[in-house]
C-alpha beads as a LAMMPS data file, in Angstrom:
LAMMPS data file: protein, C-alpha beads

288 atoms
287 bonds

1 atom types
1 bond types

-500.0 500.0 xlo xhi
-500.0 500.0 ylo yhi
-500.0 500.0 zlo zhi

Masses

1 110.0

Atoms # bond

1 1 1 -387.135 -330.888 -402.703
2 1 1 -389.560 -333.108 -404.657
3 1 1 -392.764 -334.249 -402.946
4 1 1 -392.728 -337.997 -402.150
5 1 1 -395.133 -340.138 -404.184
6 1 1 -398.205 -341.470 -402.398
7 1 1 -397.015 -345.023 -402.964
8 1 1 -393.789 -344.341 -401.069
9 1 1 -395.378 -342.798 -397.976
10 1 1 -395.140 -345.215 -395.033
11 1 1 -398.185 -346.647 -393.233
12 1 1 -397.928 -346.359 -389.450
13 1 1 -400.008 -347.099 -386.394
14 1 1 -402.137 -344.261 -385.084
15 1 1 -402.599 -343.391 -381.399
16 1 1 -404.755 -341.023 -379.373
17 1 1 -402.228 -338.309 -380.223
18 1 1 -403.609 -338.480 -383.773
19 1 1 -407.206 -337.837 -382.711
20 1 1 -407.362 -334.260 -384.030
21 1 1 -405.814 -335.273 -387.359
22 1 1 -408.354 -338.102 -387.691
23 1 1 -411.209 -335.697 -386.951
24 1 1 -409.775 -333.261 -389.495
25 1 1 -409.757 -336.058 -392.070
26 1 1 -413.409 -336.844 -391.325
27 1 1 -414.284 -333.193 -391.790
28 1 1 -412.302 -333.048 -395.031
29 1 1 -414.547 -335.767 -396.489
30 1 1 -417.736 -334.069 -395.381
31 1 1 -418.278 -336.330 -392.373
32 1 1 -418.895 -335.040 -388.848
33 1 1 -415.675 -334.719 -386.838
34 1 1 -416.879 -337.388 -384.367
35 1 1 -413.994 -336.824 -381.956
36 1 1 -415.787 -338.743 -379.199
37 1 1 -416.052 -341.847 -381.399
38 1 1 -412.504 -341.487 -382.715
39 1 1 -411.292 -341.393 -379.113
40 1 1 -412.937 -344.731 -378.338
41 1 1 -411.712 -346.379 -381.531
42 1 1 -408.119 -345.217 -381.150
43 1 1 -407.975 -346.322 -377.507
44 1 1 -409.770 -349.668 -377.887
45 1 1 -408.619 -350.493 -381.404
46 1 1 -405.622 -350.339 -383.701
47 1 1 -405.343 -347.329 -385.988
48 1 1 -403.538 -347.215 -389.310
49 1 1 -402.588 -344.018 -391.104
50 1 1 -400.465 -342.360 -393.758
51 1 1 -398.978 -338.977 -392.919
52 1 1 -399.217 -336.149 -395.442
53 1 1 -395.823 -334.406 -395.886
54 1 1 -397.762 -331.142 -396.022
55 1 1 -399.486 -331.838 -392.697
56 1 1 -402.356 -333.966 -391.483
57 1 1 -403.221 -337.411 -392.766
58 1 1 -403.489 -338.741 -396.298
59 1 1 -405.608 -341.687 -395.092
60 1 1 -406.688 -343.545 -391.974
61 1 1 -408.685 -346.482 -390.704
62 1 1 -409.163 -348.379 -387.438
63 1 1 -409.383 -352.101 -386.658
64 1 1 -411.053 -353.221 -383.440
65 1 1 -409.942 -356.719 -382.457
66 1 1 -412.181 -359.103 -380.514
67 1 1 -411.501 -362.312 -378.616
68 1 1 -410.030 -363.428 -375.327
69 1 1 -407.131 -365.521 -376.606
70 1 1 -403.637 -364.610 -377.722
71 1 1 -404.876 -364.228 -381.298
72 1 1 -408.017 -362.228 -382.168
73 1 1 -411.152 -364.133 -383.155
74 1 1 -412.431 -361.237 -385.270
75 1 1 -411.327 -357.826 -386.479
76 1 1 -413.805 -355.055 -387.330
77 1 1 -412.566 -352.426 -389.793
78 1 1 -414.005 -348.930 -389.764
79 1 1 -413.456 -345.238 -390.474
80 1 1 -411.688 -345.920 -393.780
81 1 1 -410.992 -342.402 -395.056
82 1 1 -408.805 -340.821 -397.728
83 1 1 -408.294 -337.051 -397.907
84 1 1 -410.213 -335.494 -400.769
85 1 1 -407.093 -334.143 -402.454
86 1 1 -405.679 -337.670 -402.626
87 1 1 -408.868 -339.515 -403.613
88 1 1 -408.990 -341.909 -406.579
89 1 1 -405.249 -342.456 -406.567
90 1 1 -405.189 -345.957 -405.068
91 1 1 -404.439 -344.840 -401.516
92 1 1 -407.464 -346.533 -399.965
93 1 1 -406.717 -349.765 -401.791
94 1 1 -403.106 -349.715 -400.586
95 1 1 -404.130 -349.020 -397.001
96 1 1 -406.743 -351.779 -396.991
97 1 1 -404.340 -354.310 -398.506
98 1 1 -401.848 -353.452 -395.779
99 1 1 -404.481 -353.955 -393.070
100 1 1 -405.627 -357.298 -394.480
101 1 1 -402.017 -358.491 -394.664
102 1 1 -401.202 -357.189 -391.185
103 1 1 -404.208 -358.990 -389.679
104 1 1 -403.018 -362.308 -391.120
105 1 1 -405.472 -365.191 -390.596
106 1 1 -407.849 -363.160 -388.406
107 1 1 -411.378 -363.067 -389.901
108 1 1 -412.492 -359.528 -390.724
109 1 1 -415.756 -357.643 -391.005
110 1 1 -416.858 -354.159 -391.984
111 1 1 -419.916 -352.103 -392.877
112 1 1 -419.591 -350.802 -396.429
113 1 1 -421.294 -347.859 -398.067
114 1 1 -422.320 -348.302 -401.708
115 1 1 -419.286 -346.173 -402.634
116 1 1 -416.793 -348.307 -400.736
117 1 1 -418.259 -351.719 -401.499
118 1 1 -416.539 -352.267 -404.913
119 1 1 -413.089 -351.791 -403.363
120 1 1 -413.805 -354.256 -400.568
121 1 1 -415.191 -356.800 -403.034
122 1 1 -412.013 -356.431 -405.080
123 1 1 -410.020 -357.291 -401.950
124 1 1 -412.053 -360.439 -401.314
125 1 1 -414.743 -359.275 -398.879
126 1 1 -418.193 -360.833 -399.355
127 1 1 -421.593 -359.333 -398.541
128 1 1 -423.184 -361.373 -395.760
129 1 1 -425.880 -358.988 -394.520
130 1 1 -427.310 -355.476 -394.440
131 1 1 -427.975 -352.850 -391.809
132 1 1 -430.415 -349.947 -392.055
133 1 1 -429.445 -346.638 -390.488
134 1 1 -432.331 -344.830 -388.779
135 1 1 -432.408 -341.313 -387.411
136 1 1 -435.037 -339.046 -385.903
137 1 1 -436.813 -337.790 -382.821
138 1 1 -438.378 -340.670 -380.957
139 1 1 -442.110 -340.299 -380.343
140 1 1 -443.182 -342.011 -377.124
141 1 1 -446.197 -344.294 -377.338
142 1 1 -448.023 -346.869 -375.252
143 1 1 -445.731 -349.509 -373.777
144 1 1 -447.241 -352.890 -374.568
145 1 1 -444.123 -354.915 -373.812
146 1 1 -444.613 -355.230 -370.072
147 1 1 -440.844 -355.230 -369.764
148 1 1 -439.126 -352.936 -367.303
149 1 1 -435.578 -351.706 -367.640
150 1 1 -433.221 -349.917 -365.293
151 1 1 -429.892 -348.143 -365.338
152 1 1 -426.960 -350.547 -365.328
153 1 1 -424.707 -350.599 -362.279
154 1 1 -421.141 -351.763 -361.748
155 1 1 -422.534 -355.012 -360.310
156 1 1 -424.157 -355.777 -363.683
157 1 1 -420.864 -355.762 -365.582
158 1 1 -420.000 -359.478 -365.255
159 1 1 -423.476 -360.489 -366.480
160 1 1 -423.325 -357.948 -369.319
161 1 1 -419.947 -359.315 -370.428
162 1 1 -421.208 -362.908 -370.375
163 1 1 -424.327 -362.058 -372.381
164 1 1 -422.392 -359.895 -374.825
165 1 1 -419.820 -362.598 -375.601
166 1 1 -422.537 -365.232 -375.981
167 1 1 -424.479 -363.097 -378.474
168 1 1 -421.607 -361.354 -380.275
169 1 1 -419.616 -364.562 -380.591
170 1 1 -416.286 -363.116 -379.439
171 1 1 -415.021 -361.385 -376.315
172 1 1 -415.468 -357.602 -376.282
173 1 1 -414.325 -356.928 -372.717
174 1 1 -411.975 -354.090 -373.699
175 1 1 -414.837 -352.275 -375.451
176 1 1 -417.784 -353.076 -373.186
177 1 1 -415.897 -352.032 -370.048
178 1 1 -415.392 -348.606 -371.648
179 1 1 -419.140 -348.073 -372.106
180 1 1 -419.839 -346.462 -368.692
181 1 1 -417.358 -343.678 -369.495
182 1 1 -418.166 -343.493 -373.224
183 1 1 -421.976 -343.615 -373.128
184 1 1 -424.397 -341.240 -371.437
185 1 1 -426.731 -344.128 -370.636
186 1 1 -426.366 -347.891 -370.217
187 1 1 -429.563 -349.773 -369.393
188 1 1 -430.395 -353.407 -368.756
189 1 1 -433.496 -355.591 -368.909
190 1 1 -433.865 -358.582 -366.640
191 1 1 -436.359 -361.232 -365.673
192 1 1 -436.256 -363.206 -362.429
193 1 1 -432.766 -361.886 -361.777
194 1 1 -431.484 -362.983 -365.189
195 1 1 -430.140 -360.365 -367.610
196 1 1 -432.144 -360.538 -370.860
197 1 1 -430.649 -357.565 -372.672
198 1 1 -428.663 -354.364 -372.475
199 1 1 -428.199 -351.229 -374.546
200 1 1 -426.289 -347.963 -374.484
201 1 1 -426.847 -344.479 -375.870
202 1 1 -423.724 -342.442 -376.582
203 1 1 -423.337 -338.853 -377.794
204 1 1 -422.307 -338.278 -381.392
205 1 1 -422.485 -334.646 -382.475
206 1 1 -426.170 -333.655 -382.151
207 1 1 -427.563 -337.188 -381.742
208 1 1 -427.520 -340.055 -379.310
209 1 1 -426.485 -343.298 -380.997
210 1 1 -428.233 -346.408 -379.680
211 1 1 -425.739 -349.266 -379.615
212 1 1 -424.807 -351.841 -378.755
213 1 1 -428.322 -353.269 -378.529
214 1 1 -428.514 -356.883 -377.431
215 1 1 -431.839 -358.354 -376.357
216 1 1 -433.630 -361.651 -375.878
217 1 1 -436.348 -360.668 -378.352
218 1 1 -437.929 -357.742 -380.185
219 1 1 -440.089 -356.736 -377.215
220 1 1 -437.010 -356.442 -375.009
221 1 1 -435.208 -354.427 -377.696
222 1 1 -438.202 -352.074 -377.922
223 1 1 -438.270 -351.608 -374.154
224 1 1 -434.572 -350.767 -374.078
225 1 1 -434.805 -348.240 -376.928
226 1 1 -437.860 -346.622 -375.373
227 1 1 -436.171 -346.270 -372.001
228 1 1 -433.042 -344.771 -373.575
229 1 1 -435.191 -342.297 -375.503
230 1 1 -436.770 -341.114 -372.256
231 1 1 -433.327 -340.092 -371.028
232 1 1 -432.425 -337.711 -373.847
233 1 1 -433.832 -334.751 -375.724
234 1 1 -431.588 -335.383 -378.734
235 1 1 -432.585 -337.240 -381.904
236 1 1 -431.707 -340.928 -381.868
237 1 1 -429.594 -342.776 -384.419
238 1 1 -429.055 -346.484 -384.746
239 1 1 -428.112 -349.176 -387.286
240 1 1 -430.417 -352.189 -387.192
241 1 1 -429.880 -355.536 -388.893
242 1 1 -432.487 -355.635 -391.676
243 1 1 -433.566 -359.116 -390.606
244 1 1 -435.175 -357.497 -387.560
245 1 1 -438.137 -356.324 -389.611
246 1 1 -440.506 -355.994 -386.651
247 1 1 -438.156 -353.691 -384.739
248 1 1 -437.495 -351.580 -387.828
249 1 1 -441.231 -351.115 -388.456
250 1 1 -441.822 -350.153 -384.806
251 1 1 -438.922 -347.664 -384.777
252 1 1 -440.274 -345.981 -387.909
253 1 1 -443.731 -345.748 -386.328
254 1 1 -442.049 -343.973 -383.410
255 1 1 -440.427 -341.282 -385.546
256 1 1 -437.118 -342.718 -386.753
257 1 1 -436.649 -342.487 -390.516
258 1 1 -434.437 -344.503 -392.832
259 1 1 -431.215 -342.663 -393.715
260 1 1 -429.095 -345.242 -395.537
261 1 1 -428.287 -348.907 -395.975
262 1 1 -424.837 -350.391 -395.427
263 1 1 -423.637 -353.795 -396.553
264 1 1 -422.220 -356.022 -393.828
265 1 1 -419.162 -357.701 -395.336
266 1 1 -416.826 -360.413 -394.114
267 1 1 -413.382 -361.703 -395.069
268 1 1 -412.148 -365.170 -394.129
269 1 1 -415.535 -366.293 -392.773
270 1 1 -418.894 -366.918 -394.451
271 1 1 -420.913 -365.236 -391.704
272 1 1 -420.447 -363.372 -388.463
273 1 1 -420.146 -365.455 -385.285
274 1 1 -422.700 -365.333 -382.494
275 1 1 -426.479 -365.150 -382.458
276 1 1 -427.885 -362.561 -384.855
277 1 1 -431.414 -363.073 -383.526
278 1 1 -430.385 -361.300 -380.308
279 1 1 -427.904 -358.869 -381.865
280 1 1 -430.036 -355.915 -382.964
281 1 1 -427.550 -353.058 -383.398
282 1 1 -423.768 -352.614 -383.198
283 1 1 -421.949 -350.268 -380.863
284 1 1 -421.056 -348.389 -384.047
285 1 1 -420.695 -349.578 -387.621
286 1 1 -417.014 -348.656 -387.299
287 1 1 -416.425 -351.243 -384.573
288 1 1 -419.163 -353.830 -384.936

Bonds

1 1 1 2
2 1 2 3
3 1 3 4
4 1 4 5
5 1 5 6
6 1 6 7
7 1 7 8
8 1 8 9
9 1 9 10
10 1 10 11
11 1 11 12
12 1 12 13
13 1 13 14
14 1 14 15
15 1 15 16
16 1 16 17
17 1 17 18
18 1 18 19
19 1 19 20
20 1 20 21
21 1 21 22
22 1 22 23
23 1 23 24
24 1 24 25
25 1 25 26
26 1 26 27
27 1 27 28
28 1 28 29
29 1 29 30
30 1 30 31
31 1 31 32
32 1 32 33
33 1 33 34
34 1 34 35
35 1 35 36
36 1 36 37
37 1 37 38
38 1 38 39
39 1 39 40
40 1 40 41
41 1 41 42
42 1 42 43
43 1 43 44
44 1 44 45
45 1 45 46
46 1 46 47
47 1 47 48
48 1 48 49
49 1 49 50
50 1 50 51
51 1 51 52
52 1 52 53
53 1 53 54
54 1 54 55
55 1 55 56
56 1 56 57
57 1 57 58
58 1 58 59
59 1 59 60
60 1 60 61
61 1 61 62
62 1 62 63
63 1 63 64
64 1 64 65
65 1 65 66
66 1 66 67
67 1 67 68
68 1 68 69
69 1 69 70
70 1 70 71
71 1 71 72
72 1 72 73
73 1 73 74
74 1 74 75
75 1 75 76
76 1 76 77
77 1 77 78
78 1 78 79
79 1 79 80
80 1 80 81
81 1 81 82
82 1 82 83
83 1 83 84
84 1 84 85
85 1 85 86
86 1 86 87
87 1 87 88
88 1 88 89
89 1 89 90
90 1 90 91
91 1 91 92
92 1 92 93
93 1 93 94
94 1 94 95
95 1 95 96
96 1 96 97
97 1 97 98
98 1 98 99
99 1 99 100
100 1 100 101
101 1 101 102
102 1 102 103
103 1 103 104
104 1 104 105
105 1 105 106
106 1 106 107
107 1 107 108
108 1 108 109
109 1 109 110
110 1 110 111
111 1 111 112
112 1 112 113
113 1 113 114
114 1 114 115
115 1 115 116
116 1 116 117
117 1 117 118
118 1 118 119
119 1 119 120
120 1 120 121
121 1 121 122
122 1 122 123
123 1 123 124
124 1 124 125
125 1 125 126
126 1 126 127
127 1 127 128
128 1 128 129
129 1 129 130
130 1 130 131
131 1 131 132
132 1 132 133
133 1 133 134
134 1 134 135
135 1 135 136
136 1 136 137
137 1 137 138
138 1 138 139
139 1 139 140
140 1 140 141
141 1 141 142
142 1 142 143
143 1 143 144
144 1 144 145
145 1 145 146
146 1 146 147
147 1 147 148
148 1 148 149
149 1 149 150
150 1 150 151
151 1 151 152
152 1 152 153
153 1 153 154
154 1 154 155
155 1 155 156
156 1 156 157
157 1 157 158
158 1 158 159
159 1 159 160
160 1 160 161
161 1 161 162
162 1 162 163
163 1 163 164
164 1 164 165
165 1 165 166
166 1 166 167
167 1 167 168
168 1 168 169
169 1 169 170
170 1 170 171
171 1 171 172
172 1 172 173
173 1 173 174
174 1 174 175
175 1 175 176
176 1 176 177
177 1 177 178
178 1 178 179
179 1 179 180
180 1 180 181
181 1 181 182
182 1 182 183
183 1 183 184
184 1 184 185
185 1 185 186
186 1 186 187
187 1 187 188
188 1 188 189
189 1 189 190
190 1 190 191
191 1 191 192
192 1 192 193
193 1 193 194
194 1 194 195
195 1 195 196
196 1 196 197
197 1 197 198
198 1 198 199
199 1 199 200
200 1 200 201
201 1 201 202
202 1 202 203
203 1 203 204
204 1 204 205
205 1 205 206
206 1 206 207
207 1 207 208
208 1 208 209
209 1 209 210
210 1 210 211
211 1 211 212
212 1 212 213
213 1 213 214
214 1 214 215
215 1 215 216
216 1 216 217
217 1 217 218
218 1 218 219
219 1 219 220
220 1 220 221
221 1 221 222
222 1 222 223
223 1 223 224
224 1 224 225
225 1 225 226
226 1 226 227
227 1 227 228
228 1 228 229
229 1 229 230
230 1 230 231
231 1 231 232
232 1 232 233
233 1 233 234
234 1 234 235
235 1 235 236
236 1 236 237
237 1 237 238
238 1 238 239
239 1 239 240
240 1 240 241
241 1 241 242
242 1 242 243
243 1 243 244
244 1 244 245
245 1 245 246
246 1 246 247
247 1 247 248
248 1 248 249
249 1 249 250
250 1 250 251
251 1 251 252
252 1 252 253
253 1 253 254
254 1 254 255
255 1 255 256
256 1 256 257
257 1 257 258
258 1 258 259
259 1 259 260
260 1 260 261
261 1 261 262
262 1 262 263
263 1 263 264
264 1 264 265
265 1 265 266
266 1 266 267
267 1 267 268
268 1 268 269
269 1 269 270
270 1 270 271
271 1 271 272
272 1 272 273
273 1 273 274
274 1 274 275
275 1 275 276
276 1 276 277
277 1 277 278
278 1 278 279
279 1 279 280
280 1 280 281
281 1 281 282
282 1 282 283
283 1 283 284
284 1 284 285
285 1 285 286
286 1 286 287
287 1 287 288
């Protein structure tokens, strides 16, 4: 029986039942398996995939939709992967075109590696920003912020959701409410009873990823990162908007080194909604 052509293989929605196949695909491309992250994305977002007749997946990606109305205000695309044996055969382009069409008028965003950027530009995505990935063992130092933080509690959730939507520019209730189970730490900063920032640290292989990181100012962001670092013996990883030069310089002084730069790209909008001055790092580049 002849093997079906790649162009004829159907694109379907992925579910949590596909988690192992998604992790296998990550591993196939030399990425960490990241099963913990895949689990969040497949439960909170919408997965797309192409089954390989010989087993596993030919390709996959996930879209996380944001907004509180009947139609999403924004869709974040991530984890766009094509199996190595099927690379450079137009599969990624076909999958992305399908996703863009399926999302209709919903504005889209993604973080692109230098390798993936040409494809996204071909599809109409525009570069609107950059994020710098940092990784390393955090070195504690003197705290000159004067800002105290504490572990978040269930009572903080309404205030966290209000602040997050105000800063992110779209409702993320279905993602933020999963943070207590997904992350090992969620911490908040407040002043006079008012929430001024929050951040989480979640396990990803041998690191703790800091994100989301939302804060009133750089000093608050520093206090939140420092407090999260105190609660782990793993290296930290985070992706910081390059416009936050002061925070990037401080993080590098404290032991985090630059690993890579990703282009922040948008489709259907000229810039991301919300307030970038208080949005320091995403939950993950795969979900915004």
